[in-house]
N, C-alpha and C positions, 0 to 999 in steps of 0.2 A: 507616574506614567504619562506620556505625552497624549494629547487629545487626538481624536479620530481625524481631525483636519490635517494632521501631520503624517498620517499613514499613506504610504504609496507603494507601488510595485515596481521593482527594478530587475533587470536581467543581469545575473551575476554568474561568473564562471564557477562550475561545480567544485573546482579545485581550490577556490578561495573561500569556501564556506567551512568553518570549523564547527564540528559537532560538539554539543554539550558533553562534558566528560562523563556524566552519569545519566543513564537512561534505562529504567527497569522494564520497558515495554519490548516484548518480542514482536517480530514481524514476519509475515508470510511473503517472502520476496517473489515467489512464483505467482501468487494471486495478484500482487501489486503490478507485476509485469503485464499480466493479462489485462488488467484494468487500464494501464497506460496505453496499450495498443488498441483498446476498444474506444476509450473516451479521450485519450490524450493526457498530457500533463497540464491540468487545468486548475489545480489547487496550489497556490503559491506556498512555499515553506516560510517559516517565520524566524528571523534573526533578531536577537536582543541587541539593541544599539549600544548598551553599556559594556557588555562583554564581547560583542561581535561574534557571538556563538549561536548556533542553531538551537531553538527551543521547541519547534514543532516541525516535523517532516523527516525524521531520521530514517524511517523505513523507505520513504520515497527517494531520499538521497542515496541510500545504500543500494537500492534497486537500480537506479540510474547508473551508478558506478559499475555495477555488475554488467549491465547492458553495454556500456561504453567499453569496458575492459575486455569483453568477449566479442567485440566487433559487430554488435547488433546496431540496427538503425535506431536513431533517437525517436521517441514518440512525438506526436504533434504537441506543440507548445514549448518544445525545447529548441533553442536556436543554436546554430553551429557557426563558429568563426574559426576558420582553419581547422585545427584539431581540437578546439575547445568547445565543450558543451556549456551553454548558458541556460539557466533556468529562472523562472519567475520567483522573486523573493519579496516577501512583505517587509517593508522597512518603515522606520519611524516609531517603533515601539521600544520603550526603555523601561525595564523593570527596576524597582527600587534597589534590589540587592539580589545576589545569587539565590537566596532562599525563596524569594518571590518568583523568580524565573523557574525554579524547580517545582514550585507549587503549581504554576501554570502548566508546566510540562506534564505533570501527573494529571491535573484536572482535564486537560485537553484530550487525554486518552480515556480517563475513567468516566467522565460524564456521558460519553457516547455509550460505554458499556452498560451503565446502570439505567439508561433510558428505557431499555426494553423495546418490545414490539407490540403492535396491535396484531395479534396472531391471525385473526380472521381476515383482516385487510391484507396482511402480508401474504397469506396463502393464496388469496384471490389474485393479487397482483403477480405473484410468481407463477401461478398457473397460467395466466395470460401471456406472460413474458416467454415462458418456456415453450409455448406453442409455436414460436418462431425458431427454426433450426439454429442452434448455436447461440441463442439469445442469453444464456446464463453465463457466458464467458465474461470474466472480469467483474462479476458482482459479488463474489465471495461465498456463494451457495453452490453446492453440487446437487446432482439428481437425487442422491440418497437422502440428503437433508430435506429437500423439497418434498419428496414422497412422504416423509414423516409428518409433515404439517399440513399439506394441502387438503382442501375439501374434495368431495367425490367428483365434482364437475371438473375441477382443475386437474385432479389425478388422472382423469381420462385423457386429457391433453398430454400430460407427461408420458403416460404409458404409450401413446401413439408415437411420441417423439423418441422414446427409448428404443422402440422397435427399429426405427431408422438409424439410430445412433446408439448402439449397445454400449453400455458402460458397466464394468464389473465393480466388485467391492474394492475398497481401499485397503491395501496391506502396507504396513509401516516397517521401516528399518531404521534403527537409531545408530548413528555413527558418532562415536565419542572422539572429540578433538582435544589436542593438548593445550591449545590456546586460541584466542580470537583470530589470529592471523591464519591459522590452519583452517578454522571454520569458514572464514571468508573465502579462502582459496578453493575449498571444496564446494561451497555454494556457487561460486562462479563456474567451476567445472561442470557441476551437475546441471545448472541452468542452461549452459551452452549446449548441453546434450539433450535439452528438452525434458529433463527429469523434474517432476514436481517436488519441491523441497522447501523447507523453511529452517531458519536458525533458531535454536532454543538454548537459553542459558539456564543451567540448574545450579 
């Protein structure tokens, strides 16, 4: 693999980025979209120089394509040239072989999952954040999850916020698609209508 001195960020057309053919990670496109519009597109995706394929950032790429194809405004950090969306891509990394690239793809997702949380500190921080109206948008937690973990002081802040912005329980509907193309089409349609949804492969 090339050294860190060779690593750089370039803006590349979203249509010129080929995804890695195998990716076992599911993504919540609705939550990613909310994060984009709160924080912007500030984390570059990673392309392997050897294969010229995406190794990290599949969920972000797919969500950007859904936004573009449904006529939404691009998030901050994405440049527009004509009708083309350009996004920041980390370049200069070459994996030794496809197996190493796939190992990194898995590690990039798995290492975040197994890291866990300092629950006390997390509940304290979430309790402070949620005291500001709408502040949980785009962070991946909803009110129900926060209520399950917060300490009594933070819970008081959330209860006050919930009175101003009532939110009910989540009810799920599973739609079975014939193939990936139909799944992508329905995700685009639902997101365009403001429906919270995510793609799952069983």
